[in-house]
C-alpha positions as CSV (number, residue, x, y, z in Angstrom):
1,M,-10.9,12.3,-14.9
2,A,-11.0,10.3,-17.8
3,W,-10.6,6.8,-16.0
4,K,-12.4,5.0,-13.3
5,R,-9.5,2.0,-12.8
6,L,-5.6,3.1,-13.8
7,I,-3.1,0.6,-14.6
8,R,0.2,1.1,-16.3
9,F,1.1,-1.3,-19.0
10,K,3.4,-2.6,-21.5
11,T,2.1,-3.4,-24.8
12,L,3.0,-6.7,-26.9
13,E,5.4,-4.3,-28.9
14,G,7.1,-3.3,-25.4
15,E,5.8,0.5,-25.7
16,V,4.9,1.4,-21.4
17,H,1.2,3.2,-21.2
18,F,-1.1,4.4,-18.7
19,G,-4.7,2.8,-19.3
20,D,-7.9,2.2,-18.0
21,P,-8.3,-1.9,-17.9
22,I,-11.5,-3.2,-19.7
23,I,-13.0,-5.2,-17.0
24,D,-15.9,-5.1,-14.7
25,A,-14.5,-6.3,-11.3
26,A,-11.1,-6.0,-9.6
27,E,-10.9,-9.9,-9.7
28,E,-10.8,-10.0,-13.7
29,L,-7.4,-7.7,-13.7
30,T,-5.0,-11.1,-12.8
31,E,-7.4,-13.2,-14.4
32,K,-7.4,-11.7,-18.2
33,L,-3.8,-10.8,-17.5
34,W,-2.6,-14.6,-17.1
35,S,-4.8,-15.5,-20.2
36,R,-3.5,-13.0,-21.9
37,T,-7.1,-11.9,-22.8
38,L,-6.7,-8.4,-20.9
39,E,-7.2,-5.4,-22.8
40,A,-7.0,-1.6,-21.4
41,D,-8.1,1.8,-23.3
42,I,-4.8,3.6,-23.8
43,L,-4.9,7.1,-21.7
44,Q,-2.4,9.8,-22.7
45,G,-0.3,12.3,-20.8
46,A,2.0,11.8,-17.5
47,D,0.0,13.5,-14.6
48,I,-2.7,10.9,-13.5
49,P,-5.5,13.2,-12.3
50,N,-5.5,14.6,-16.0
51,L,-4.8,11.8,-17.9
52,R,-6.9,12.1,-21.3
53,P,-8.4,9.1,-23.9
54,T,-7.0,8.2,-26.8
55,G,-9.9,6.2,-28.2
56,S,-7.7,3.5,-28.8
57,K,-7.4,0.1,-26.7
58,A,-4.5,-2.1,-26.7
59,R,-3.3,-5.9,-25.7
60,V,-1.6,-5.8,-21.8
61,A,1.7,-7.8,-22.5
62,E,3.0,-6.5,-18.7
63,L,1.5,-5.1,-15.8
64,I,3.3,-2.7,-14.2
65,G,3.1,-0.7,-10.9
66,P,1.1,1.8,-11.3
67,L,3.3,4.3,-9.0
68,T,7.0,4.6,-9.3
69,P,9.1,6.3,-6.5
70,A,9.9,8.8,-8.5
71,E,5.8,10.0,-8.8
72,V,5.7,9.4,-4.6
73,P,7.2,12.1,-2.6
74,I,6.3,10.5,0.4
75,V,4.2,8.1,2.2
76,K,2.6,9.0,5.1
77,C,1.4,6.1,7.5
78,I,-1.3,5.8,9.8
79,G,-0.7,3.4,13.1
80,L,-3.4,1.8,15.2
81,N,-6.3,2.7,13.1
82,Y,-8.6,-0.8,13.6
83,M,-10.3,-1.5,16.7
84,K,-9.1,-5.0,16.6
85,H,-5.7,-4.3,15.9
86,I,-5.6,-1.9,18.9
87,R,-6.5,-4.3,20.9
88,E,-4.6,-7.2,19.8
89,A,-1.3,-5.1,20.3
90,G,-2.7,-4.4,23.7
91,R,-3.0,-0.4,23.3
92,T,-5.9,1.9,23.5
93,P,-7.4,4.1,20.5
94,P,-5.6,7.2,20.0
95,P,-7.5,10.4,20.4
96,Y,-6.1,11.7,17.2
97,P,-4.4,9.8,13.9
98,S,-0.6,8.9,14.7
99,I,1.1,9.3,11.8
100,F,4.5,8.3,10.7
101,V,6.2,8.3,7.3
102,K,8.3,6.0,4.7
103,G,10.2,7.3,2.1
104,S,9.9,7.2,-1.9
105,P,12.3,4.5,-1.8
106,C,10.0,1.9,-0.3
107,I,8.0,1.9,-2.9
108,A,7.9,-1.3,-4.9
109,G,5.6,-2.8,-7.6
110,W,2.4,-4.9,-7.1
111,N,4.7,-8.5,-7.9
112,D,8.3,-7.6,-7.0
113,D,10.3,-9.5,-4.9
114,I,11.1,-7.8,-1.7
115,P,15.2,-7.5,-0.7
116,I,15.3,-8.1,3.2
117,H,18.5,-6.7,4.6
118,P,20.0,-8.8,6.9
119,I,19.6,-6.5,10.0
120,A,15.9,-7.2,9.3
121,Q,15.7,-10.7,8.8
122,Q,15.6,-12.6,12.2
123,D,12.4,-13.3,14.1
124,Q,11.1,-9.4,13.2
125,L,9.9,-9.4,9.7
126,D,5.8,-8.9,9.7
127,Y,3.4,-8.1,7.3
128,E,0.6,-5.4,7.7
129,G,-2.2,-5.2,4.6
130,E,-3.3,-2.2,4.4
131,L,-5.9,0.4,1.9
132,C,-3.9,3.2,0.4
133,I,-5.0,6.9,-0.6
134,F,-3.5,8.5,-3.6
135,I,-3.6,12.4,-3.8
136,G,-4.3,14.2,-6.7
137,Q,-3.4,17.3,-6.0
138,T,-1.9,19.3,-3.3
139,G,-3.7,20.8,-0.5
140,K,-3.3,22.2,3.2
141,N,-5.7,22.3,5.9
142,I,-8.3,20.6,3.9
143,S,-12.0,19.8,5.8
144,R,-13.4,16.7,6.2
145,E,-15.8,17.8,3.7
146,E,-13.7,18.6,0.6
147,A,-11.3,15.2,1.8
148,L,-12.3,13.3,-1.4
149,D,-11.5,16.2,-3.6
150,Y,-8.3,15.3,-3.0
151,V,-8.3,11.8,-3.5
152,V,-7.6,10.7,-7.0
153,G,-7.5,7.0,-6.2
154,Y,-7.0,3.8,-3.7
155,T,-4.6,1.1,-4.4
156,V,-3.6,-2.1,-2.3
157,G,-0.3,-1.9,0.1
158,N,1.8,-3.7,2.5
159,D,3.4,-1.9,5.3
160,I,6.0,-4.5,5.9
161,S,7.7,-4.3,9.2
162,A,10.9,-5.1,11.1
163,R,9.7,-5.3,14.5
164,T,12.9,-5.4,16.3
165,W,14.3,-2.4,15.1
166,Q,10.5,-0.8,16.4
167,R,9.8,-2.4,19.4
168,D,12.7,-4.2,20.8
169,P,14.4,-1.9,23.9
170,A,17.5,-3.3,22.8
171,F,17.6,-1.6,19.6
172,A,14.6,1.1,19.2
173,G,15.2,2.5,22.4
174,N,12.6,3.0,25.3
175,V,10.0,4.6,23.0
176,P,9.0,2.4,20.0
177,Q,9.8,3.6,16.8
178,W,8.0,3.7,13.3
179,C,10.2,5.0,10.5
180,F,13.2,3.2,10.4
181,S,11.6,-0.2,11.2
182,K,9.4,0.0,8.6
183,G,11.3,2.3,6.0
184,F,14.1,-0.1,4.2
185,D,13.7,-0.1,0.4
186,K,11.4,-1.3,-1.0
187,F,9.1,-2.3,2.2
188,C,5.8,-0.6,0.9
189,P,4.6,-2.8,-1.8
190,I,1.4,-1.3,-3.3
191,G,-0.7,-2.0,-6.6
192,P,-1.7,-3.5,-9.0
193,M,-4.0,-0.4,-10.4
194,L,-5.6,2.8,-8.8
195,V,-9.1,2.8,-8.1
196,S,-11.4,6.2,-8.7
197,P,-13.6,7.2,-5.6
198,A,-16.4,7.2,-8.0
199,V,-16.2,3.8,-8.1
200,I,-15.7,2.9,-4.5
201,G,-16.4,6.5,-2.6
202,A,-14.6,6.5,0.8
203,A,-14.1,3.0,0.9
204,D,-15.4,2.5,4.0
205,H,-17.0,-0.8,3.6
206,L,-14.0,-3.1,2.0
207,R,-12.7,-6.5,2.6
208,L,-9.3,-6.6,3.2
209,Q,-7.3,-9.9,3.5
210,T,-3.9,-10.8,3.7
211,F,-2.5,-14.5,3.0
212,V,1.0,-15.8,3.6
213,N,1.7,-18.9,1.7
214,G,-1.9,-19.1,1.0
215,E,-3.0,-19.2,4.4
216,V,-5.2,-16.1,5.7
217,R,-3.7,-14.3,8.5
218,Q,-5.6,-11.0,8.2
219,D,-9.5,-10.7,7.2
220,A,-11.7,-8.0,8.1
221,N,-13.2,-4.8,6.7
222,T,-12.3,-1.2,6.5
223,D,-15.8,-0.2,8.4
224,D,-13.4,-1.3,11.0
225,L,-11.2,1.2,11.1
226,V,-11.2,4.5,14.0
227,F,-10.5,7.3,11.6
228,G,-11.8,7.0,7.7
229,V,-10.6,8.0,4.8
230,K,-12.0,11.8,5.1
231,D,-10.6,12.5,8.8
232,I,-7.1,11.3,7.5
233,V,-7.0,13.2,5.1
234,S,-8.3,16.3,6.3
235,F,-5.9,15.7,9.8
236,C,-2.7,14.7,7.5
237,S,-3.1,18.3,5.8
238,Q,-3.7,20.5,9.2
239,G,-0.7,23.2,9.2
240,T,1.5,20.9,6.4
241,T,1.5,20.6,3.0
242,L,-0.5,17.6,1.8
243,E,1.4,17.4,-1.0
244,K,0.5,15.6,-4.3
245,G,1.4,12.1,-5.2
246,T,1.6,11.4,-1.3
247,I,0.2,7.7,-0.6
248,I,-1.3,7.7,2.7
249,M,-1.7,4.1,4.2
250,T,-4.8,3.9,6.5
251,G,-3.5,1.5,8.7
252,T,-4.0,-2.6,9.4
253,P,-6.1,-4.8,11.1
254,A,-5.4,-7.6,13.3
255,G,-3.9,-10.9,12.9
256,V,0.0,-9.5,12.3
257,A,2.7,-11.9,13.3
258,L,3.4,-10.1,16.2
259,G,0.0,-10.3,17.7
260,M,0.3,-14.5,17.1
261,S,1.3,-16.9,19.8
262,P,4.2,-17.8,19.2
263,P,4.5,-15.0,15.9
264,K,4.5,-16.3,12.7
265,W,7.5,-14.4,11.3
266,L,8.1,-13.8,7.7
267,R,11.1,-16.3,6.3
268,D,13.0,-16.5,3.3
269,G,11.2,-17.1,0.2
270,D,7.5,-16.4,1.6
271,V,4.9,-15.0,-0.4
272,V,2.3,-12.3,1.1
273,E,-0.9,-11.7,-0.3
274,V,-3.3,-8.7,0.4
275,K,-6.2,-8.5,-1.3
276,I,-9.0,-5.8,-1.3
277,Q,-12.1,-6.0,-2.4
278,H,-12.9,-3.6,-5.7
279,L,-8.9,-3.1,-5.4
280,G,-7.5,-6.1,-6.6
281,S,-4.4,-8.0,-5.2
282,I,-0.8,-7.6,-4.6
283,K,1.9,-10.5,-4.3
284,N,5.5,-10.3,-3.0
285,R,8.3,-12.5,-2.0
286,M,10.5,-11.8,0.8
287,V,13.8,-12.8,-0.2
288,F,16.6,-11.9,1.9
289,E,19.8,-11.0,1.2
290,H,23.5,-12.5,1.9
291,G,26.7,-10.6,2.0
292,S,25.7,-7.5,3.1
293,M,27.8,-5.6,6.1
294,V,25.6,-6.0,8.7
295,W,25.9,-2.5,11.4
296,K,27.3,-2.6,14.6
297,R,27.4,-0.1,17.6
298,E,31.1,0.4,18.3
């Protein structure tokens, strides 16, 4: 590929481009953005794996999320994939990856406000900082040995969750359900850039931290994953077409609000930052909606 790190940005003239940011470390991305010194080598094309260099560079005026909902056909998510988080939830490690899905309307930008519908607000809203995989070509029955050939990049994500709708039998039934409780619009902010496997390989030793209003809630390493990137990509493709553009969220470590006593649920106005070594950070404010219809069973 023509890039090692990929951003989508606006120039000072208002033009939107893909580009490879001119930085030496992930931390420099937002530092240079805020100081208005961030530049990027402009890339040409619309197909992310096949972008081409133009030989030109530009000053970055605004950093846009690297992916839009239109570019992500589905988000596949792995549950219970960090050993410490499994213990925190009082569960045992699954024999195979546990998979659920989010729809493409869940995709949000790296610094977007997240609208929270009234039915997801009261004493249940949670965060889950996660390493995300971006699939660059369609495949099926992919072997572990071939898996990284299908990974075009990694990014940071937050699997925002409404726990009442996931776990409370009065709402979810006797079997916990994941798709509705985690599938509200914009419940999957990602960004701020894609980073190629050429930079971080299988992403198997990266520090992951989540902060709520500056307070550290999660602090772990991807070396605690039960199933790593190669296993996940391979398993998700068995008998199932893994479409180009798919995002795979690899699971969250210990430290979610659900596991605290008492739980520290997210409130209106809380700011959640997820930071992963070499990938940068996303920072999103929870904004409780008012006036929306609250659905009730007749």
